[in-house]
KEFIGU-50486 format. One record per residue: residue in one letter; y, z, x of N, C-alpha, C, O in turn. Coordinates in steps of 0.2 Angstrom, whole numbers, plus 2048, in hexadecimal, padded with zeros to 3 digits. Layout:
<recs>
AYZXYZXYZXYZX/...
</recs>
This chain:
<recs>
X4472F496C4422F49674452F39604422EF95C/X44A2F795E44E2F69584502EF9574502EC951/X4522EC95C4552E595C44F2E095A4502DC956/X4492E195D4442DD95B4422DD9544402D8951/X4422E39514402E594A4452E19464432DE941/X44B2E29484512DF9444502D79444512D493E/X44F2D494944E2CD94A4482CB9464482C6942/X4422CE94643C2CD94343D2CD93B43B2C9937/X4412D29394422D39324472CD92F4462CB92A/X44B2CB9334502C593244C2BF93144D2BB92C/X4472BE9364432B893543E2B892F43E2B392C/X43C2BE92D4372BE92743C2BD9214392B991D/X4422C09214462BF91B4482B791A4482B5915/X4492B492044B2AC91F4452A991D4452A4919/X43F2AA9204392A791D4372A89164362A3912/X4382AE9144372AF90C43C2AC90843A2A9903/X4422AC90A4482A89074462A190644729E901/X44429E90C44329790C43D29590743D290904/X4382999084322989034342988FC4322948F8/X43829E8FA43A29E8F343E2988F143D2968EB/X4432968F54472908F444328A8F34442868EE/X43E2898F74392838F64352838F043527F8EC/X4332898EE42F28A8E84332898E24312868DD/X43928C8E243E28B8DD4402848DC4402818D6/X4412808E14432798E043C2758DE43D2708DA/X4372778E04302748DD4302758D642E2708D2/X43127B8D443027D8CD4352798C94332768C3/X43B2788CB4402758C743E26D8C643F26B8C1/X43B26A8CC4392638CB4332638C643225E8C3/X42F2688C74282688C34292688BC4262658B8/X42E26C8B942F26E8B24302678AF4352648B0/X42C2668A942D2608A542625D8A44212608A5/X4262578A24202538A141E24E8A642324B8A9/X41824E8A84152498AD40F2458AB40A2488A8/X41023E8AB40A23A8A940523B8AF4072398B5/X3FF23D8AD3FA23F8B23F423B8B23F223A8AC/X3F12388B73EB2358B73E62388BC3E82398C2/X3E023B8B93DB23E8BD3D523A8BC3D123A8B7/X3D42368C23CE2328C23D022D8BC3D52298BC/X3CB22C8B73CD2278B23D022A8AC3D12278A6/X3D22318AC3D42358A63DC2358A73DF2368AC/X3DF2338A23E72338A23E923889C3E6239897/X3EF23C89E3F12418993F924289B3FB23F8A0/X3FC24689740324889940225089A400253895/X4042528A04052598A140C25C8A04102588A2/X40D26189C41326489B41426B89F41026F89D/X41826B8A44192718A841F2758A54242728A4/X41E27B8A44232808A14252858A64212878AA/X42B2888A642D28D8AA4282938A94262948A4/X4272978AE42329D8AE41B29B8AF4172A08AF/X4192958B04122948B240E2918AD4082908AE/X41028F8A740C28C8A140C2858A24112828A3/X4062828A240527A8A140127989C3FC27C89B/X4022738983FE2718933FD26A894400266897/X3F72678903F52618913F525E88A3F3261885/X3F92588893FA2558823F325387F3F3254879/X3EE2528823E825087F3E325687E3DE25587B/X3E525C8813E12628803E526887E3E626C883/X3E82688783ED26D8773EA2748773ED279877/X3E32758763E027B8763DE27E87D3DA28387D/X3E027A8823DE27C8893E427D88D3E5279892/X3E928188B3EE2828903EC2858963E7288897/X3F028489B3EF2868A23F528A8A53FA28B8A2/X3F428C8AB3F928F8AF3FA28B8B63F52898B9/X40028A8B74022878BE40528C8C34082918C0/X40428B8C940728F8CE40728B8D54042868D5/X40C28D8D940D28A8DF40928E8E440A2948E5/X40428B8E840028E8ED3FF2898F33FD2848F2/X40128C8F84012898FF4052828FE40B2828FD/X40227C8FF4052768FE4042728F840326C8F8/X4022768F24002738EC4032768E640527C8E6/X4042738E14052758DA3FE2758D73FB2708D6/X3FB27B8D53F527C8D23F527D8CB3F82828C9/X3F12798C73F127A8C03E927D8BF3E52798C0/X3E92838BC3E22868BA3E12868B33E62888AF/X3DC2848B03DA2838A93D52898A73D128B8AB/X3D628B8A03D129089E3CA28D89D3C629189E/X3CA28789C3C328489A3BF2838A13C22818A6/X3B92848A03B42848A63B027D8A53AF27C89F/X3AE27A8AA3AA2748A93A42758AE3A52768B4/X39E2758AB3982768AF39827C8B339527D8B9/X39B2818B039B2888B33A12898B93A128E8BC/X3A52838B93AA2848BF3B12848BB3B22818B6/X3B52888BF3BC2898BD3BF2828BE3BE27F8C3/X3C327F8B93C62798B93CD2798BB3D127E8B9/X3D02758C03D62758C23D826E8C53D426A8C6/X3DE26D8C53E12678C83E72698CD3E926F8CC/X3E92658D23EE2678D63F32618D83F025B8D8/X3F92628D93FE25D8DC3FF25F8E34002658E4/X3FF25A8E740225C8EE40925D8EE40D25A8EA/X40B2618F34132628F441525E8FA41125E8FF/X41B25B8FA42025C8F541E2578EF41B2528F0/X4212598EA4202558E442424E8E442A24E8E7/X4222498E24252428E14252408DA42023F8D8/X42B2408D742B23F8CF4282388CE4262378C8/X4282338D342622C8D241E22C8D341B2278D1/X41B2308D64142308D84122368DC4112358E2/X41023B8D940D2418DC4062418DC40323F8D7/X4032428E23FC2428E33F92498E33FC24D8E4/X3F22498E13EF24F8E13E724E8E13E52498E2/X3E42548DE3DD2548DE3DB2588D83DF25C8D5/X3D42578D63D225B8D03CC25F8D33C925E8D8/X3CA2648CF3C42688D13BE2648D23B92668D6/X3BD25E8CF3B825A8CF3B82558D53B32518D6/X3BD2558D83BE2508DE3C124A8DC3C32468E0/X3C32498D63C62438D43CE2438D63D12488D6/X3D023D8D83D823D8DA3DC23E8D43DA23C8CE/X3E22418D53E72428D03ED23F8D23EF23F8D8/X3F023B8CE3F72388CF3FB2398C93F92388C3/X40223B8CA40623D8C440D23B8C540F23B8CB/X4102398C04182378C141B23B8BB41923B8B6/X42123D8BD4252418B842823C8B342A2378B4/X42723E8AD42A23A8A743223C8A64332428A5/X4362378A743D2398A74402378A043D23489C/X44623A89F44923989844A23189744C22E89C/X44822F89144922888F44322489144321E88F/X43E22689443922289643322489243222A890/X42F21F89042922188C423222890423220896/X41E22688E41822889241522289441222289A/X41521C89041121689241521389841220F89C/X41B21489941F21189E41E2158A541F2128AA/X41C21B8A441B21F8AA41521E8AE4102218AC/X41521A8B340F2198B741121A8BE4162198C0/X40C21E8C140E2208C840F2198CC40C2148CB/X4142198D14162138D54112128DB41120D8DE/X40D2178DC4092168E24022188E040121C8DC/X3FD2158E43F62178E33F421C8E83F721D8ED/X3EF2218E53EE2268EA3EA2248F03E621F8F0/X3EB2288F63E72268FC3E122A8FB3E12308FA/X3DB2268FB3D522A8F93D322F8FE3D02348FC/X3D522F9043D32349093D723B9083D524090A/X3DD23A9053E12409033E02428FC3DF2488FB/X3E023E8F73E02408F03D92418EE3D92458E9/X3D423F8F13CE2418EE3C92438F43C62408F7/X3CA24A8F53C624D8FB3BF24C8FB3BC24D900/X3BC24B8F53B524A8F43B32438F63AD2428F6/X3B723E8F73B52378F83B22378FF3B323B904/X3AE2329003AA2319073AF22D90C3AD22D912/X3B522B90A3B922890F3BE22D9113BF23290E/X3C222B9173C722F9193C423491E3BF234920/X3C823991F3C723E9243C32449223C524891E/X3BD2449243B82499213BA2509233B925591F/X3BD2519293BF25792B3C525A9263C5260924/X3C92559253CF2579203CC2599193CE25E916/X3C72559173C42579103C125D9103C126190C/X3BD25F9163BA2669163BF26B9163BE270913/X3C526A91A3CA26F91A3CD2709133CF276911/X3CE26B90F3D126B9093CC2709043CE274901/X3C626E9043C12729003C12799023C027D8FE/X3C127A9093C128190B3C72859093C628B906/X3CD2829093D32859063D22878FE3D428C8FC/X3CF2828FB3CE2838F43C92898F23CA28C8EE/X3C42898F63BF28F8F63C32958F73C229A8F4/X3C62958FD3CA29B8FF3CF29E8F93D02A48F9/X3D22998F63D729B8F13D329D8EA3D729E8E5/X3CD29C8EA3C929E8E43C92988DE3C82998D9/X3CB2928E03CC28D8DC3C62898DA3C52858D5/X3C12898DF3BA2878DE3B528C8E03B62918E3/X3AF28B8DD3AA2908DE3A628E8E53A72898E7/X3A32938E739F2928EE39A28C8ED3992888F1/X39728C8E73922878E53952808E539227B8E8/X39B27F8E239E2798E23A12778E93A02718EC/X3A327C8ED3A527B8F439F2788F839F2738FC/X39927B8F73932798FB3912728F938F26E8FD/X3922708F339026A8F03952648F439225F8F6/X39B2668F43A02618F739F2618FE39F25B901/X39E26690239C26690939626290A39625D90F/X39126390638B25F90738C25790638A25390A/X39025690139224F8FF39624C905394246907/X39A24F90839E24D90E39A24B91439A246917/X39625091539125091B38C24A91A38B24691E/X38924991438524491338823D913385238915/X38F23D91239223791239423591939722F91A/X39323991E39523792539123292839223192E/
</recs>
């Protein structure tokens, strides 16, 4: 019995260490400036150690970033139409073209701004896959879209009302 407990403790320790190392590597890559496109809106997000993120076009609306499940989630103070606003990047991050999604269902794509490059030069090298980057779209795998919105609801990133609206839109589009 003692041996089983020791083995289980060792497995848990390895899992925690691996998760911490992955989060640390993600944070190291994330810190800095990212040219970001959210639907038709473009901005530069600046990620700082400790979880602070700022938007160049909205200096009075700083946010917090965190690593949750398979996403980097940015949550903003500002509410829109009574909904908490947020964006996310899918993990693993790709400095040349990271994909994600927005609280509104719009696709997000971002590329890291590297030293010596101007913001206008930083364009993502790939286009988002509508079925992955925009879970509110009518194309792609509806089951996957429903699962994504369920995770966002469970994490408290969207309201039940917005979740119900998205589910209805997905079902109506079938």
